[in-house]
NUDREN-598042 format. One record per residue (C-alpha): residue in three letters; chain; x, y, z. Coordinates in Angstrom, 3 decimals, always signed. Layout:
<rs>
code:unit:xx:yy:zz
ALA:A:X:Y:Z
...
</rs>
This chain:
<rs>
code:unit:xx:yy:zz
MET:A:-53.186:-21.502:-55.616
ASP:A:-56.634:-22.096:-57.255
LYS:A:-55.654:-22.883:-61.032
HIS:A:-59.513:-23.777:-61.590
ARG:A:-60.818:-19.947:-62.305
LYS:A:-60.672:-18.154:-65.062
ILE:A:-61.358:-13.993:-64.045
LEU:A:-61.823:-11.089:-66.742
HIS:A:-61.136:-7.724:-65.065
ILE:A:-62.609:-5.467:-68.041
ASP:A:-61.802:-1.549:-67.650
MET:A:-63.018:+1.104:-69.931
ASP:A:-60.364:+3.244:-70.953
ALA:A:-60.618:+6.791:-69.783
PHE:A:-64.478:+6.272:-69.780
PHE:A:-65.795:+9.934:-68.952
ALA:A:-63.323:+11.583:-70.950
SER:A:-63.568:+9.394:-74.176
VAL:A:-67.292:+9.559:-73.647
GLU:A:-67.187:+13.287:-74.098
GLN:A:-64.720:+12.951:-76.938
ARG:A:-67.124:+10.493:-78.832
ASP:A:-69.871:+13.084:-78.345
ASN:A:-68.217:+16.041:-79.323
PRO:A:-66.052:+15.338:-82.300
GLU:A:-64.242:+18.796:-81.517
LEU:A:-62.740:+17.544:-78.246
LYS:A:-61.234:+14.645:-80.226
GLY:A:-57.303:+14.238:-79.628
LYS:A:-57.335:+17.064:-77.580
PRO:A:-56.432:+17.322:-73.609
ILE:A:-59.732:+17.109:-71.730
ALA:A:-60.589:+16.846:-68.127
VAL:A:-63.549:+16.059:-67.166
GLY:A:-65.184:+18.017:-63.725
GLY:A:-63.878:+20.739:-62.013
SER:A:-62.458:+24.311:-63.700
LYS:A:-59.276:+26.341:-64.292
GLU:A:-59.972:+27.760:-60.924
ARG:A:-61.522:+25.183:-58.519
GLY:A:-62.620:+21.690:-57.854
VAL:A:-61.230:+18.427:-58.861
VAL:A:-60.307:+16.564:-61.781
ALA:A:-62.735:+13.429:-62.008
ALA:A:-61.567:+12.065:-65.243
ALA:A:-58.932:+12.881:-67.711
SER:A:-58.123:+12.154:-71.372
TYR:A:-55.008:+10.026:-72.610
GLU:A:-53.945:+13.530:-74.367
ALA:A:-54.210:+15.054:-70.937
ARG:A:-52.369:+12.353:-69.115
LYS:A:-49.140:+12.913:-71.414
PHE:A:-49.048:+16.158:-69.152
GLY:A:-49.368:+14.439:-65.448
VAL:A:-53.258:+15.526:-65.505
TYR:A:-54.816:+12.329:-63.471
SER:A:-57.966:+12.036:-61.745
ALA:A:-58.337:+13.394:-58.125
MET:A:-55.987:+16.239:-58.870
PRO:A:-57.177:+19.706:-57.771
SER:A:-58.053:+21.407:-61.016
ILE:A:-55.821:+24.171:-60.404
THR:A:-53.005:+21.870:-60.320
ALA:A:-54.005:+20.192:-63.554
ALA:A:-54.609:+23.595:-65.957
ARG:A:-50.558:+24.400:-64.463
LYS:A:-49.279:+21.270:-65.754
CYS:A:-51.478:+21.188:-69.149
PRO:A:-52.506:+25.201:-70.182
ASP:A:-54.332:+24.159:-72.810
LEU:A:-56.372:+21.470:-70.803
ILE:A:-60.109:+22.083:-71.827
PHE:A:-62.486:+21.282:-69.078
VAL:A:-65.920:+19.584:-69.547
ARG:A:-68.701:+19.376:-67.062
PRO:A:-69.545:+15.731:-66.530
ARG:A:-72.864:+14.020:-67.897
PHE:A:-73.609:+11.261:-65.384
GLU:A:-76.589:+10.029:-67.205
ALA:A:-74.540:+9.356:-70.918
TYR:A:-72.176:+7.537:-68.550
LYS:A:-74.666:+5.410:-67.200
GLN:A:-76.268:+4.759:-70.232
VAL:A:-73.018:+3.569:-71.867
SER:A:-72.508:+1.521:-68.755
GLU:A:-75.504:-0.302:-69.377
GLN:A:-75.068:-1.200:-72.704
ILE:A:-71.770:-2.433:-71.649
ARG:A:-72.932:-4.391:-69.161
SER:A:-75.757:-6.096:-71.253
ILE:A:-72.622:-7.433:-73.443
PHE:A:-70.899:-8.953:-70.067
LEU:A:-73.806:-11.107:-69.042
GLU:A:-74.397:-12.421:-72.674
TYR:A:-71.023:-14.194:-71.789
THR:A:-72.226:-14.989:-68.026
ASP:A:-74.287:-14.078:-65.049
LEU:A:-71.059:-13.738:-62.482
VAL:A:-70.307:-10.379:-63.083
GLU:A:-69.487:-8.101:-60.425
PRO:A:-69.482:-4.383:-61.078
LEU:A:-66.775:-2.147:-59.246
SER:A:-67.996:+1.269:-60.843
LEU:A:-69.666:+2.311:-64.074
ASP:A:-66.679:+1.317:-66.105
GLU:A:-65.179:-1.640:-64.666
ALA:A:-66.016:-5.015:-63.683
PHE:A:-64.831:-8.717:-62.686
LEU:A:-66.486:-11.183:-64.834
ASP:A:-66.044:-14.958:-63.877
VAL:A:-65.846:-17.048:-67.117
THR:A:-64.803:-20.449:-65.726
THR:A:-68.036:-21.652:-67.655
ASN:A:-69.889:-19.377:-70.116
LYS:A:-73.329:-19.229:-71.923
LYS:A:-71.535:-19.221:-75.486
GLY:A:-69.323:-22.481:-74.547
ILE:A:-66.158:-20.649:-75.324
LEU:A:-63.135:-22.454:-73.642
SER:A:-60.671:-19.772:-74.058
ALA:A:-60.989:-17.125:-71.685
THR:A:-58.448:-14.988:-73.948
LEU:A:-60.606:-15.483:-76.888
ILE:A:-63.786:-14.104:-74.423
ALA:A:-61.746:-10.922:-73.599
LYS:A:-61.159:-10.707:-77.281
GLU:A:-64.804:-10.978:-77.893
ILE:A:-66.142:-8.784:-75.518
ARG:A:-63.760:-6.003:-76.555
LYS:A:-64.923:-6.311:-79.601
ARG:A:-68.438:-6.054:-79.104
ILE:A:-67.784:-3.250:-76.625
VAL:A:-66.210:-0.990:-80.399
GLU:A:-68.769:-2.023:-82.111
THR:A:-71.930:-1.022:-79.755
THR:A:-70.262:+2.276:-77.832
GLN:A:-67.241:+3.315:-80.299
LEU:A:-65.392:+3.094:-76.886
THR:A:-62.195:+0.629:-76.193
ALA:A:-61.508:-0.883:-73.344
SER:A:-58.783:-2.835:-71.776
ALA:A:-58.890:-6.613:-69.989
GLY:A:-56.905:-8.779:-67.823
ILE:A:-57.225:-12.736:-67.539
SER:A:-56.281:-14.754:-65.186
ILE:A:-56.955:-17.046:-62.214
ASN:A:-58.501:-14.988:-59.511
LYS:A:-59.428:-11.099:-59.127
PHE:A:-56.024:-9.248:-58.011
LEU:A:-54.432:-11.137:-61.021
ALA:A:-56.581:-9.984:-63.227
LYS:A:-57.166:-6.357:-61.928
SER:A:-53.248:-6.177:-62.515
ALA:A:-53.314:-7.513:-65.506
SER:A:-55.645:-4.945:-67.046
ASP:A:-53.362:-1.858:-66.435
ILE:A:-50.244:-3.559:-68.188
HIS:A:-51.478:-2.599:-71.532
LYS:A:-53.504:+0.319:-71.059
PRO:A:-55.366:+1.860:-73.446
ASP:A:-56.966:-0.709:-75.673
GLY:A:-54.948:-3.782:-74.309
ILE:A:-55.185:-6.904:-73.442
THR:A:-53.076:-9.246:-71.082
LEU:A:-52.920:-13.008:-69.749
ILE:A:-51.324:-13.787:-66.921
PRO:A:-51.898:-17.971:-67.252
PRO:A:-51.183:-20.279:-63.885
GLU:A:-47.788:-21.175:-64.758
ASN:A:-46.733:-17.386:-64.667
ALA:A:-48.799:-15.600:-61.738
ILE:A:-45.542:-16.359:-59.109
LEU:A:-42.892:-14.598:-61.085
PHE:A:-45.349:-12.148:-62.771
LEU:A:-46.115:-11.014:-58.882
GLU:A:-42.341:-11.488:-57.588
GLN:A:-41.472:-8.906:-60.325
LEU:A:-44.251:-6.413:-59.626
ASN:A:-43.374:-2.834:-58.297
ILE:A:-45.091:-2.405:-55.249
SER:A:-46.433:+0.753:-56.075
LYS:A:-48.440:-1.265:-58.945
PHE:A:-49.831:-3.799:-56.334
PHE:A:-53.611:-2.857:-56.452
GLY:A:-54.848:-1.794:-53.082
ILE:A:-51.516:-0.522:-52.230
GLY:A:-51.904:+3.775:-51.958
LYS:A:-49.024:+6.079:-52.411
VAL:A:-48.726:+6.076:-48.435
THR:A:-48.563:+2.580:-47.507
SER:A:-46.038:+1.912:-50.668
ALA:A:-43.756:+4.221:-49.317
LYS:A:-43.912:+2.812:-45.908
MET:A:-43.091:-0.750:-47.562
ILE:A:-39.852:+1.405:-49.466
SER:A:-38.938:+2.176:-46.225
LEU:A:-38.679:-1.006:-44.925
GLY:A:-36.887:-1.877:-47.575
ILE:A:-40.444:-3.703:-49.890
LYS:A:-39.694:-2.591:-53.514
ASN:A:-41.588:-5.439:-55.773
GLY:A:-43.161:-8.389:-54.650
LEU:A:-40.092:-10.736:-53.994
ASP:A:-38.846:-8.493:-51.652
LEU:A:-42.813:-8.713:-49.835
LYS:A:-42.507:-12.728:-50.077
LYS:A:-39.846:-12.525:-47.655
TRP:A:-41.243:-11.097:-44.661
LYS:A:-43.226:-13.103:-42.449
GLU:A:-47.181:-12.877:-41.858
ASN:A:-46.744:-11.807:-38.337
ASP:A:-44.334:-9.001:-39.102
LEU:A:-46.527:-7.495:-41.877
TYR:A:-49.514:-7.653:-39.486
LYS:A:-47.528:-5.643:-36.957
HIS:A:-46.784:-3.088:-39.519
PHE:A:-49.909:-2.883:-41.967
GLY:A:-52.846:-4.640:-39.535
LYS:A:-55.021:-6.779:-41.175
SER:A:-54.541:-5.608:-44.416
GLY:A:-50.491:-6.936:-43.769
LYS:A:-52.651:-10.523:-43.787
HIS:A:-53.990:-9.512:-47.109
TYR:A:-50.635:-8.604:-48.472
TYR:A:-49.086:-11.560:-47.312
HIS:A:-51.555:-14.311:-49.544
ILE:A:-51.645:-11.939:-52.455
VAL:A:-48.432:-11.992:-53.262
ARG:A:-48.495:-15.586:-53.088
GLY:A:-51.182:-15.620:-55.939
ILE:A:-53.738:-16.329:-53.296
ASP:A:-56.963:-14.447:-53.563
ASN:A:-60.211:-17.099:-52.893
ARG:A:-63.038:-14.263:-53.158
PRO:A:-65.417:-14.903:-55.702
VAL:A:-66.780:-12.794:-58.398
ASN:A:-70.058:-11.718:-56.664
PRO:A:-72.686:-10.309:-58.473
ASP:A:-74.759:-10.025:-55.177
ARG:A:-71.779:-8.158:-53.696
ILE:A:-73.420:-5.524:-51.475
ARG:A:-71.197:-2.151:-50.742
LYS:A:-71.551:-0.582:-47.000
SER:A:-69.959:+2.434:-47.813
ILE:A:-68.128:+4.690:-50.703
GLY:A:-65.692:+7.072:-49.171
ALA:A:-62.486:+9.186:-50.275
GLU:A:-59.579:+10.390:-47.746
ASN:A:-56.649:+12.128:-48.446
THR:A:-52.991:+11.945:-46.444
PHE:A:-51.246:+15.265:-46.356
ASP:A:-47.285:+15.379:-47.023
LYS:A:-47.421:+18.656:-44.535
ASP:A:-49.566:+18.848:-41.289
LEU:A:-52.483:+21.193:-42.076
THR:A:-53.563:+23.849:-39.118
ASP:A:-55.508:+26.464:-40.680
ILE:A:-59.179:+26.248:-40.376
LYS:A:-59.832:+27.968:-43.944
GLU:A:-56.871:+25.190:-45.739
ILE:A:-58.961:+22.456:-43.835
ASP:A:-62.098:+23.451:-44.997
GLU:A:-60.828:+23.595:-48.757
GLN:A:-58.990:+20.516:-48.380
LEU:A:-62.336:+18.970:-47.328
VAL:A:-63.908:+20.410:-50.201
ASN:A:-61.294:+18.369:-52.336
VAL:A:-62.255:+15.292:-50.575
ALA:A:-65.741:+16.063:-51.117
GLU:A:-65.534:+16.610:-54.748
ILE:A:-63.309:+13.362:-54.940
LEU:A:-66.561:+11.417:-53.278
HIS:A:-68.965:+12.675:-55.136
LYS:A:-67.240:+11.152:-58.351
ARG:A:-67.162:+7.843:-57.098
MET:A:-70.611:+8.285:-55.930
SER:A:-71.554:+8.981:-59.198
LYS:A:-69.173:+6.608:-60.875
SER:A:-70.863:+3.602:-59.083
ASP:A:-74.478:+5.283:-59.251
THR:A:-74.994:+5.107:-55.370
THR:A:-76.610:+7.350:-53.065
GLY:A:-76.663:+7.044:-48.982
ARG:A:-78.581:+8.435:-45.924
THR:A:-75.316:+8.979:-43.615
LEU:A:-72.467:+11.206:-44.179
THR:A:-68.976:+10.927:-42.011
LEU:A:-66.090:+13.190:-41.866
LYS:A:-62.792:+11.297:-40.705
ILE:A:-60.042:+13.836:-39.048
LYS:A:-56.676:+12.034:-37.983
TYR:A:-54.141:+13.654:-36.329
THR:A:-50.807:+14.101:-36.496
ASP:A:-50.233:+12.048:-33.626
PHE:A:-52.061:+9.364:-35.110
LYS:A:-55.296:+9.909:-32.925
GLN:A:-58.529:+9.591:-35.028
ILE:A:-61.965:+11.341:-34.848
THR:A:-64.968:+10.526:-36.783
ARG:A:-68.424:+12.385:-36.717
SER:A:-71.384:+11.312:-38.670
LYS:A:-75.260:+12.642:-39.415
THR:A:-77.793:+11.096:-40.934
VAL:A:-80.570:+12.359:-43.017
ASN:A:-84.197:+11.408:-44.136
TYR:A:-83.154:+11.967:-47.657
ASP:A:-80.539:+10.505:-49.846
ILE:A:-76.979:+12.649:-50.217
LYS:A:-76.733:+12.223:-54.209
TYR:A:-75.412:+16.396:-54.859
MET:A:-72.581:+17.861:-54.136
THR:A:-74.542:+20.456:-52.472
ASP:A:-75.672:+17.761:-49.835
ILE:A:-72.317:+16.491:-49.281
ILE:A:-70.901:+20.055:-48.753
THR:A:-73.998:+21.392:-46.414
LEU:A:-73.758:+18.044:-44.166
LYS:A:-69.744:+18.431:-43.900
ASP:A:-70.601:+22.315:-42.940
GLU:A:-73.195:+21.008:-40.431
ILE:A:-70.584:+18.214:-38.578
ILE:A:-67.768:+20.693:-38.745
GLU:A:-69.521:+23.337:-36.679
ASN:A:-69.276:+21.245:-33.963
ILE:A:-65.622:+20.179:-34.216
ASN:A:-62.802:+22.476:-32.251
PHE:A:-60.299:+22.506:-34.925
GLU:A:-58.331:+25.072:-32.614
ALA:A:-54.489:+24.007:-31.437
VAL:A:-54.460:+21.094:-33.898
LYS:A:-52.877:+19.375:-36.586
ILE:A:-54.315:+17.227:-39.099
ARG:A:-52.449:+14.899:-41.057
LEU:A:-55.462:+13.124:-42.459
LEU:A:-59.182:+13.875:-44.140
GLY:A:-61.585:+11.715:-45.367
ILE:A:-65.660:+12.305:-45.972
SER:A:-67.551:+8.995:-46.293
ILE:A:-71.204:+8.287:-47.361
SER:A:-73.018:+4.815:-45.693
ASN:A:-76.583:+3.723:-45.233
LEU:A:-76.277:+3.238:-49.197
ASN:A:-79.484:+3.055:-51.536
HIS:A:-78.659:+0.238:-53.707
THR:A:-80.256:-0.796:-56.989
GLN:A:-78.295:-4.275:-57.731
LYS:A:-79.184:-6.730:-59.353
SER:A:-79.365:-11.244:-57.808
ASN:A:-77.951:-13.566:-59.549
LYS:A:-76.903:-16.909:-58.193
ASN:A:-74.941:-19.311:-60.453
ASP:A:-71.380:-20.010:-59.469
ILE:A:-70.451:-23.441:-61.066
GLN:A:-66.337:-24.008:-61.887
LEU:A:-64.166:-25.979:-63.932
THR:A:-60.656:-26.354:-65.013
LEU:A:-60.407:-24.963:-68.477
ASP:A:-57.363:-24.053:-70.866
PHE:A:-56.612:-20.236:-70.901
</rs>
């Protein structure tokens, strides 16, 4: 296990919703959903007041409205979110050039060595969180540990406005006790499959051999084998270039009706558009992914000579693609849409030095 690095994961709390509540005092303390409407669409973000009713991002708006009758829907203002994100990013860069943004509201930081010569990663995280409040009037949660997986897991523990340290000596015990559904990168479907195999927590996962995990989960199985042992050597990469952004949904009940298929594709498109906006990325190739009930899978793509940026762009291209797909007498268990040939605006920084310091 790598005990030499100090990795932070900083994650803004209910970012889109918090910006809206900050900028509109009438929304403070009220359940709000950014994106969608009571009739259609998908929730892009939910305030903590709304989350108490079971409203979460990527939920169909009609479901959210049913769970919380007093829910207030707010149109997203991505330019405002980007502006705040730039303020947060500038704070990060005061401490280290090794900043890897995951989206507008979260990033990994390698502070093993840092510009201010602070020996404690915990003190750095506290300073950054304080600076964020002073600069933006918004709160952030932080996770601190020896690798990216552990730092990401830690940041979720005391949300909102919390800070969690997983020191090297506690890493293995933490992973063994972690509920399998809380493992970053293990979604609902994989989590359910693991539980059916008797894997309920990290300790259960650790009992499995690497080859057996590979048989059941493919390449991801090898990843699971290593992370549950605290092995995650991925660097914090400020030059990381993402190749695609996608969204997909696996259905409990197979889809057979073309109208229902199209409605679900629109829902997936809403989630994709949210992720594109959140990461401030556009692209020129749209790909539709369909997996049938027999697990056979097809993909169909369309490339254009303009940046796919707006929801209308996604819907138009989606319609053009499905015109050439025969949906008769088929049963569909998964639908996905992705954007590739991305237009990146990331900055390059090359400065990767590591030392062993106190947490």
